[in-house]
VOGU-3710 file (C-alpha; in Angstrom, 3 decimals, decimal comma):
1> xxxxxxxxxx> -23,749/9,271/54,215  -22,517/7,280/51,121  -19,004/8,685/49,286  -19,604/10,342/46,785  -18,220/9,143/43,908  -15,756/11,460/41,516  -17,252/12,047/38,231  -15,464/9,446/35,058  -14,314/11,393/32,472  -16,517/10,042/29,608
11> xxxxxxxxxx> -15,251/7,865/26,105  -13,997/10,591/23,914  -13,833/12,916/26,575  -10,684/15,080/27,502  -8,650/13,017/28,570  -8,588/10,560/25,865  -8,702/12,939/22,846  -5,307/14,488/24,864  -3,632/10,968/25,005  -4,289/11,103/21,001
21> xxxxxxxxxx> -3,114/13,709/21,070  -0,160/13,379/22,416  0,107/10,109/20,689  0,029/11,143/17,484  2,844/13,745/18,295  5,145/11,655/19,079  4,343/9,816/15,790  5,465/12,663/14,292  8,563/13,501/16,496  9,919/10,059/15,645
31> xxxxxxxxxx> 9,090/10,190/11,701  11,267/13,511/11,987  13,786/11,742/14,234  14,254/8,474/12,627  14,539/10,131/9,132  16,794/12,546/10,252  19,173/10,110/12,331  18,806/6,513/11,442  16,858/3,603/13,584  20,610/3,190/15,406
41> xxxxxxxxxx> 21,271/7,019/15,894  17,970/7,461/17,181  16,831/8,143/20,449  13,775/7,357/22,979  14,946/11,362/24,663  15,113/13,359/21,035  11,900/12,349/20,301  10,804/12,868/23,581  11,920/16,422/23,286  10,882/16,836/19,993
51> xxxxxxxxxx> 7,710/16,053/20,650  7,494/18,331/23,662  6,239/14,781/26,220  8,254/13,121/28,487  10,811/10,105/28,208  8,628/8,461/29,767  5,659/9,121/28,325  6,946/7,895/25,306  7,372/4,491/27,047  3,937/4,708/28,463
61> xxxxxxxxxx> 2,782/4,173/24,804  5,037/2,263/23,022  7,127/-0,391/25,285  10,810/0,435/23,350  12,438/2,231/19,917  11,847/-0,796/18,009  8,146/-1,074/19,081  7,729/2,453/18,198  9,653/2,562/15,650  7,045/-0,421/13,449
71> xxxxxxxxxx> 3,974/2,072/14,967  5,423/5,201/12,890  6,117/2,014/9,564  2,620/1,146/10,157  0,970/5,134/10,196  2,966/6,243/7,195  1,456/3,203/4,935  -1,959/3,412/6,582  -1,260/7,656/4,989  0,243/5,887/1,434
81> xxxxxxxxxx> -3,154/3,276/1,409  -5,212/5,647/1,553  -4,097/7,928/-0,789  -3,019/5,220/-3,567  -6,740/3,675/-3,568  -8,386/6,958/-3,504  -5,522/7,687/-7,162  -6,106/3,857/-7,905  -10,326/4,717/-7,800  -9,491/6,960/-11,249
91> xxxxxxxxxx> -7,812/4,634/-13,613  -9,114/4,262/-16,565  -12,510/2,291/-17,441  -11,776/2,990/-21,664  -10,188/3,647/-24,665  -11,544/6,722/-25,689  -7,798/8,509/-24,635  -6,105/6,169/-23,375  -2,685/7,554/-23,496  -4,056/10,759/-22,326
101> xxxxxxxxxx> -6,248/9,505/-19,403  -3,195/7,278/-18,412  -0,691/9,724/-18,363  -3,209/11,716/-16,402  -3,443/9,167/-14,034  0,778/8,336/-14,133  1,386/11,854/-13,064  -1,027/11,453/-10,329  -0,290/8,490/-9,028  3,831/9,527/-8,847
111> xxxxxxxxxx> 2,217/13,259/-7,239  0,266/11,775/-4,361  2,332/8,458/-3,600  5,554/8,208/-4,423  6,611/11,945/-4,753  4,788/13,524/-1,713  6,297/13,254/2,296  5,658/9,577/2,950  6,994/8,097/-0,106  10,075/10,490/0,254
121> xxxxxxxxxx> 10,642/9,485/4,208  9,693/5,386/3,298  12,158/5,589/0,861  14,923/6,888/2,612  14,205/4,527/5,802  14,013/1,900/3,650  17,418/2,509/1,688  18,887/3,615/5,360  18,094/0,332/7,574  16,490/-1,788/4,901
131> xxxxxxxxxx> 19,167/-3,904/5,052  20,282/-3,800/8,416  17,493/-3,600/10,310  15,710/-5,815/7,228  12,833/-7,238/9,798  11,431/-3,747/10,713  9,857/-3,476/7,149  8,020/-6,915/7,175  5,355/-4,600/7,620  6,213/-2,174/4,230
141> xxxxxxxxxx> 6,979/-5,452/2,233  3,680/-7,098/2,757  1,422/-3,672/2,316  3,417/-1,294/0,407  4,847/-2,502/-3,092  2,684/-5,993/-3,462  -0,730/-4,144/-2,880  -0,089/-1,765/-5,013  1,220/-4,576/-7,761  -1,766/-6,173/-7,504
151> xxxxxxxxxx> -4,486/-3,833/-6,962  -2,726/-2,153/-10,228  -2,607/-5,711/-12,361  -6,491/-6,440/-11,479  -6,775/-2,717/-13,274  -4,816/-3,286/-16,225  -6,559/-6,915/-16,539  -10,114/-5,196/-16,306  -8,509/-2,562/-19,420  -7,818/-5,048/-21,502
161> xxxxxxxxxx> -11,185/-6,044/-22,077  -12,351/-2,700/-23,689  -9,244/-1,759/-25,142  -6,271/-3,752/-27,343  -4,091/-3,941/-25,388  -2,840/-7,373/-25,732  -1,401/-8,118/-21,870  -0,750/-12,035/-21,372  0,616/-11,259/-17,835  -0,485/-8,892/-15,883
171> xxxxxxxxxx> 1,142/-8,797/-12,935  4,314/-8,336/-15,021  2,596/-5,509/-17,277  1,316/-3,461/-13,763  5,380/-4,192/-12,097  6,786/-2,642/-15,948  4,162/0,565/-15,511  5,186/1,259/-12,154  8,844/1,109/-13,365  8,542/3,044/-16,824
181> xxxxxxxxxx> 6,599/6,412/-15,093  9,081/6,031/-12,190  11,968/6,018/-14,180  12,459/9,478/-14,778  12,315/10,620/-11,171  14,471/8,760/-9,510  17,360/10,499/-9,840  15,592/13,934/-8,590  14,336/12,298/-5,526  17,506/10,124/-4,482
191> xxxxxxxxxx> 18,817/13,603/-4,832  16,402/14,619/-2,275  14,632/17,432/-5,023  10,731/17,106/-5,480  10,193/17,223/-9,858  8,037/20,305/-11,137  4,692/19,500/-12,826  6,312/19,904/-15,913  8,912/17,124/-15,285  5,810/14,858/-14,072
201> xxxxxxxxxx> 3,728/15,340/-16,740  7,266/14,677/-19,759  8,117/11,588/-17,341  4,077/10,168/-17,171  3,816/10,936/-21,126  7,363/9,015/-21,857  6,754/6,123/-19,601  3,479/5,605/-21,104  4,211/6,205/-24,623  6,403/2,882/-23,701
211> xxxxxxxxxx> 3,956/0,282/-22,918  1,604/1,584/-25,498  4,088/-0,136/-27,492  4,879/-2,522/-26,003  1,352/-3,527/-25,069  -0,798/-1,827/-27,482  -1,790/-3,486/-31,184  -3,087/-1,136/-34,346  -6,900/-1,822/-35,474  -7,361/-5,755/-37,450
221> xxxxxxxxxx> -6,870/-4,986/-41,213  -9,365/-4,499/-43,526  -9,223/-7,622/-45,035  -7,737/-11,051/-44,354  -8,305/-9,456/-40,626  -4,647/-10,411/-39,477  -3,476/-7,955/-36,810  -0,694/-5,565/-36,352  2,073/-4,384/-34,000  2,384/-0,884/-32,924
231> xxxx> 5,475/0,269/-34,758  8,039/1,521/-33,000  8,312/5,929/-33,520  11,289/7,532/-33,724
//
């Protein structure tokens, strides 16, 4: 008589779903603990307790604390990049209402990518742990600021062909745009606060107006066709 074999769990069945749920729980708990205690102060025991799993379960998924930390950073960056590219897809593609359209874009960028939970978390980790553990943020350096700057530079290059933007260095212009739209919000974020919708709008519009004064051009004079730089306003 043939021995009956125990049924094997199908792909995507209860066992796999349970493992996936535990992994997500561990990552979420680790993110909270790392943010609260820092890398050095965080312990696997505390992470396991917050995730409602055993210490061994954490080690089964992640061999050591540094591996878990890197997984947390990667998980946050994956979510942040998904949000970022959805926002980049809304970048203006014409100059009909350039100030309003760029302002609305800057508000969306700050609200969904900079001032949201993931944005605050990764900035706090960089500020508190970046100097002591620079190797832990290699993923962040490769996929964070560099990626958004490159994408935004390409968008400004495309926009300059259909508007009267006078940009020689698109990479520099992208960096300056990001610096301007974040400038007024840094103090609020550093104190742990969240800007209001009114503050986001006011900050974005001031940034866009400054950017357009630097890179915008007035229409050419009818006589002679000589272009004038946009005059500064008081």
